[in-house]
Structures are given as C-alpha cells and as structure tokens.
C-alpha angles and dihedrals in degrees: 000000000000090000091051092048090050091053090049090052091050090050090049094051092044095050094045091048094049093048096043096057102043099105137138093242093049093046091048091053093045093051094043095047096043102040108125109254120247117217118226116251113260092198121075112216098162094110093070109011126060123191116201126188104174091132092062126085111240120202133188094235123076090217132018121192125183129182114237102170135004133166138145121190112193098186124167098259101013133047117189134172142171126186124178126183126186109218128192128185121209108262089229089068091059091043091054089055090050094048092049093052091043092052092048092049095047090050090048091052092042088229096167088069093056107032097069111169093344118117132216121198120191120193117197109211104173137006128185097249103133129072142156123232117208126189115183140152148132139224121203119197119208129181098275101358144040139207130205145185125201127179140168121191133182115200119192112222097183097041095155128094110195135169141160129206137198124198117200119193130206091274094052094255113146136204132166148144144205126248128193141170133186116217122213108280102213136050116182139180127188093219141051115255096158123216093346086075090061090046090054089049091052092052091048092047092054092048094047092047092049091051093049092045090053090049092049093049091049089053092049094049093045089052096053 
C-alpha cells in the first residue's frame, strides 16, 4: 500500500509540474534559447545570386507563441488535461539557414568562375516555420490501481517549402522553374518529456530544412 501511495504521489507531482509550466512565455523562452544556431555564410554570392522573400511574413520577434487551448481537470478519480500552443518562428531564421547552405553549395561548385555576367534570382515562397505543440493526457484512479495516458504532439502548420528561380544569361534570355516539398505534418510521442521534446523538434527541423535546401540548390545548379 505504501508503494502504491508513493506512485500516486509521484503521478500527482508529475502532472502538476507538467501542467503548471506549460505557458506561452515559458515556451517562447525555451524555443528562443534552444534554437540551433545558424553560422553566417563566409562566401559572398551577392554579385550574381539574389534571394527574395517578399512572399513570406516577416515579424519583429524571433519567436511568437500563442495559447489556443488550455484546461486541467483535477477530479477525484480522473485527472485530464490538454494544452495547445501555436508557435511561429521568424521567417528570417529559416532564410538564414537557406542562405548558409546556398553559400556553401555555390562555393563547392565554384559557381563564381562559371556564371560570369549571368544572374540567378531565387524567390522563396514558403518555409516550414509554424507549428502547434500539444500536451495532453489523463490519469484514472481506481481502488487499488490506476491507468494513464500521456501524449505530446507537434503539428506543422506551414509544412511546405517552395521556391522559384529565374536564370538570366548575358543575352537577356531567361529560364527557370519552381521546386517544392511537403514535410511530414505530425510528430508524436507516447510520453511526456516536456520542453526537451520541442528542442528535439527544433534540431530536427533545422536538419531537415538544411537537407532539402541542399537538394534544391543542387537541382537549380544542375539545371543551369
């Protein structure tokens, strides 16, 4: 019985802790402080490549978090909760990742040697910079037992990465194309790891976006 009561106490403290710290201000700080850093490009490509992002929404804040749903029901035999936060990263963060990969790829291909007076314009249409974090679960207390369900989910809202490009040669002739990719919408875990789950998502987002940017740039260069 003591062991059972101890487990109940642990559940109580865990649930209260998890529900007490899910806030917009805390999530904003966690995302901002734990966003993977993006190194500045060491290669200047501005003389022959232009990157435009007029289609994206640019905000002053690096991270914006808004509460969409939040409840916690501490009933006698059943505790249930559901918290949902809408999170948005500044588009410039994603663009900095793109610019870094672009600079590295152009340097790798030694493009400055070949492009001459030709011009390449890249227009970024969409980047996957918005997602929703959901933390929900329930604990049911029986006479000599208990059951529980915990879940954390990250849903991408802007799951698309889209761009177009136009290459203009010395004679003014132009050719171009559009490229797009849709990232997986949902990431889910059957436990509650707290803010470290969001940190893992941020690391994965940066890695996935870097890989797709590299693939896009390869396709552009190969099509010139």
